[in-house]
N, C-alpha and C positions, 0 to 999 in steps of 0.2 A: 429615534433617528429617522427623519422623513426622507423618502426617496421619490424621484419622478418615475413615471411609467417606464421610461427607457433605462432607468437605473434599478428597477425592482429586483429584489433578491430572487434568484432562480432556484437556488440549490444550497443545501448544507450537507456535509459529510463528516463522519467520524471513522478514522482508519484504525483497524485493530492492531496495526503496527506502523512505525514511522515510514518504512519503505513504501508500503502500500499507499500511504497518505500522500507522498510526493508524486506517485504514479498519477493520481487524480489531479494534483496541482499542475502537472505537465499537460495533461489532456485539455484542461481548461485554457491554459496559456496558449497552446497551439491553435486553439479556436478563438483567441482574442477575447476570452471571458476573464475580466479582472478577478483575481482570487487571492486569498491569503489563507495560510495554514497556521493556526495557533497550536501551542503545545498544552494549553489548558482552556476550558471554557472562558471566553473573553468577557470582560466587564465593559461598561459603556466607554470609559476612556480608551481602552484598547481598540474597540470597534471604531471609535471616532477617527483613529489614525488611518483606517482603511475603509472610509465611508463610500469610496468609489467601487468597492468590490461587489460583484453580483453573485459570488459564491464564497462561502465561508466554511473552512474545515477545522477540525480538531484532531490532532494527531494523538493516538492512544497506544495502549500496550495490552489490550484485553486478549490478544492472541496467545500471550504467554501466561495468562492468569486463570485462576479457578472460578467456577460459577459463584462461589461466596464472595470473591473480590468483585465480580460483576455486579452482584446484588448491592454491594456497598457503593460502587462508583458510577455505574452506567446510568442509573436513574437521574442523577444530577446532570450528567452530560446530555442526555436526551431531553431533559426539561430545558436546558439552555438552548439546544437546537430548536425546540419547538417554539420558544419565545421569540426567535428571530423571524418566524412567519413564512419560511420558504415553502413553495409547493411540494418539493421532493426533498426527502431527508434520508440519506444513504448511510447505512452501516456497511463500510467498505471492508471486505475481506480479501485475502490473497486468492488469485485466480485458481490456485490448486486446491482451495477449499479445505486444506488440512486443518483438522480440529478434532476434539475428542470430548466425551462427556466430562472429563476431569480437567482438561486444559483447553483454553480458547474456545469454549463451547459456543458455536454459532447458534445452536438451538436455544440456549439460555438467553443470549442477546436478543433473539427474535421475540421471546416471551416478554422481556423487559421493554422492548421497543413497542410491542403491541399495546402494552399497558400505557406507556407514556404518551403515545399518539392516538389512543383509542381506535386502533386500526381494526377494521372488519376483516382484512386479509393483508398478507405480506408478500409482495413479489420477490422472487429470488432469481437473479441473473448472474450466473457464474461465467458464462462464456466471455472470452477476450481474444478474438481472432488476431488482433495486432500482437499478442503475446504467444500465439500458438495454443490457445485454450478453446475447446469446443464442447458443446453439450448436445448430445443426440439421444432422444427418448430418455431424458433425464440422466444419462450416463456422461460423466466428465472424461474428456480426453486431453492430454497435454503433450506438447512437443518436447523431445529431448534432442540431443545432438544427432542421433542416428535415425530419428523418425518420430512418429506420433504414437503414443501409448494410451490405452485405458489407464486411468489414474491409479488403479490398484495393481497395475503391472508396470508402472513407470519406474525406471531404474533408480531414481532418487526418492521420489515422494512415497513410494511403497515401503521405503526403508527409513523414513524420517525418524530421527532418534527420539522425538517427543510425541509427535502425532502422526504415526504412519498411516497412510491411506490404504485400507484393505477392502474398501467398498466403493465401487464407481457410481452406483445409482444414488444420486444425491437425495432422493426421497428416503431411501433406506439409511443412508449415512446420517442424515439429520434426525431421523426417527429415533436414533439412539440418544439424542441430546434434548429432545423436546417431545411433549405429549400433543402439541398442535397437530391437527390432521393436515396431511400434505398431499397436494394434487399437482398436476402438471399441464402445461400447454406445449404441445409438441410441434416439431418442425413442419409436418404436413399442414397442420391447422394454420400456422403462421404464414406459410408460403401460399396457401390457397385463399387467403383472405378470411379464413374462418376463426382467427384468433379471438375475436371478441365473443363469438358464440361459444367457443370452447372454454374461455375464461368464465363466462356466465354459468355454464353447465357445472364446472368443477366447484364454483363457489356455492351454487345451489345444492350440490352434493355434500357440502359441509366443510370443504377445505378452507383452512385458515392461513396456510402458507403454500405458495404455488411456484413451482420450478418452471422456468421458461427455457426451452431449447434455444440454442444459438450457434450458427455456423458461419455467418458472414455479417457485414455491415447492415445489410437490408433486413435481416431477421432481428438484429438488435434494435434497429429503428422502429420496426413494427411493434416489438415488445414495449419499447419506450413510449410509443404512442398510446398504448393501452394504459400505462401508468399515468401519463400526463392527462389523459381524459379523466381519470379518477381524481387527480390532484386539482382539477378545476372545482371540485365540490368540497374537498377537505384535504389537509396535508397528508401526503403519503410517506410511510416509512417503508423503505425497501432494503434488501440485503443483496450484496453482489460484489463482483470484481469491478475494475475500471471499465469493463465492457458496458456496464450500465451507464457510466458517464458518457462513453462514446456514443451509445445509442441515443441518449438525450441530446447530445450535441448535434447529431445528424438531424434530429427532429427540430431543434431550435433554429437551425439554419433556414428552415422553411417557415417556421412560425414566428420567430423572434428576431429575425434579421441577423442572427449570429453568423459570422464568417470566419474562415481560417485566417490566422495571422500571416502576414507577409514578411519575407526577409528576416526570419529568425536566424541570426548568425551564430555560428559555432563560437565557443569561448576562445579567448586567446590562450596561448601556451603559458605554463608557469615553469619556473626553474626546477622546482622539486615538489613532490607529492607525498603525503602521508596516507597510508591505507591501514585500516584496522578491520580485520575479518574475523567474525565469529561464526561464519557459515561453514557447514560441513558438505556443501554441494560439490560435486565433481566439476561443475561448470566454473565455480569460483576457484577451485583448485587449479584448473587449467589456466585461468586468467592470472593467477599468482605466478605460476611457472613460466607463462609467456612474458610476464613483466620481468622476471629474473633474467631471462634471456636478453632483455633489452637494457640491462644495467641496474635494475632495482635490487636492493639488498632486502632479504627477507629473514625474519626470525620467528620462531614458534614461541608463543607465550601461553602459559598455563595459569589461569586465574587462581587455582587452588595452591599454587606455589609462589615464591617470590618472583616478581617480574622486573626487579630493579636492574639486573645485568643486561637484559634485552633493551630496557628503556635507555640505559646509558649508551649502548651501541647505536641505537636509533638516533639519539641526539647528536652523537659524533658524525654520523653519516649525513644527517640533515644539515649540520653546520657547515660541511664541506660542499653542500649543493647537491647531494644525492637524494634519491627517492627511496622510500622505505615501506615495507609491508610487515605488519605484525599480525600473525594469524594464530588461531587456536587449533586448526586442523587443515589437512590437505585431503579433503574427501572423507567420506564416512569411515572407511577402514582405519584411518589414522587417529580417529577420535576415541579416547579412552572412556568417555562418558558424556552424557548430555549435560550441558551447562544450564543453570537456571538464572533466576533474577539476581541473586547475590553475586554470582560470577560476572554477569553483564554489568552490574554496578561497578565492580572492580575494574573491568576493562574501561568503563567510562571515566573513572578517576585517573587511570593511566593516561588515557587520551587527553584529558584536560591538562594534565601536567606537561605532556609532550608539546601540546600546542602553545601554551603560555611560555614555555622555555625556549621553543625553537623559532617561533614567529611565522610558522607555516600558515599560508592563507588559502590553500585548497586541500580538501580532505575527502576521502572515500570511506564509508563505513558499509561493510558487507554483512548481510544477515539481518532478517527482520527484528528479532528480539534484541540483538546487540545494538542495532540502530536505535530502537525505541528507548532503551535505558541509557545508552551513552549520550544521546542528544540532550536528555534531561539533565545529565551531569554537567553539561556545558552551559546550562543556565539560559538556553534559548527560549524566547517568549513567542516567536513566530518565525515562519519561513515563507519566502516568496521565490517564484520561479526566476532563474537567471538566464539559462540557455539550454538548448536541446543537446543531448548526447546520443542516447540510444533509447528506444521505446521502453518506458517503465522505470528509467533511472536518469532523471534530468539533473542538471547542475542547479542548485538552489542557493539562496543567500540567507544566512542566519541573522536574526534580529535579536541582539543581546545587549539591551540598553546599558550604557555605563561600563561596558566590559571591553577589554582588548580583543575579544573574540567577535565583537559586533562587525557584521559584514563578511564574516568568514564564508568561503564558498564550500559547499558540501554536496556530495552525492550519496544518497542513501540507496543501496543496491540490494535487491533481493537475491538470494543465492543462485537462482536459476536464470538471472537476467544478464544479457550482454554478450557480445562476441568475445572470442579468445583474447584479442588485443585491447580489451576495454580499458584496463588500467593505464596502458600506454596512451590511448586516445585521450583519456581525462587529463593526463599530464600535458600532452602536446596540443590539446584544444582542437580535436577533430572528431 
């Protein structure tokens, strides 16, 4: 597929869950970079339908998978990304960096990416200031409702049911997951203009993975410039949050003529909304409770038991024009146990049945693992950006050729994302 210079592919990304993948899709759309997010590595016919896109993503599920699963699946994904020939290739992870040696190992993904792209070193950019995520001297901080916490003291992420964050220094956190030597480029070096010198020094000292500090847009742009300089010689494989994407976008504004999109309108209101939540975040719990106060009906579903009674209640409520939330937990204390892939698949089957029987055309799925597996159950081949809502959780459109679900509007929301009235806003289009 030949492209002109003005249409050259700038960037590919693989999201380790679907919510994080749409976070990147939003960042690109807001800056008027045509992009598409596939649910599997695309073949030539699939790519031909999106030949105008300058960024191509693949939504994945490695965040909930083992290193053995990664060994089997990620090399094929990375080979597909490399074949596209983009300068920067991004393994996109959640900005909270929650992962573990046994589940969602970012370290193992780095090792596989280094092999696939023959990378001499791997940049790691976790900071995402637009989401309240900051990295200072390699330590990750994240915003909560009542302030900013070091990630190992964060009221939610330090207690995550599958991958609790008990180490804030990303060098130490990742050292549990990989044998790659890890270095860092700190904030003073970036701010003083000494980032290039510091990067050279840590590489000469043997670092194969390098954590970049990040506090604001300017430090992200400076880090992105160091990556882009490397990408002029050979494709770069990088690991990071959507902060990496925003850093590149700031850089491209000066180098590639990229500009912010104008007049991105909020979506219109819909009569009713269906919400499926597999999140145990207190933020999502607060959003569900706020929606109930505005007339939403909500029922708890447990994938390990029959969900038929709740499904019938939901269908009756949707049929009369009401909005419905089906949730597995209202915050961590409510959750009896961590749900895995099989339970997420069961939720996906429930969701598909409800959508086909109800005719609902706008949907919210909360929780990264739930979103990853549920969207696959809907048969979606790709997603494109539809409208902005809140940073990190845009309204997207599903591409499901030949299905009644084609064109369905969906928001894939991470547990920590969005204001308290977010679900009401999605329904009301504001």
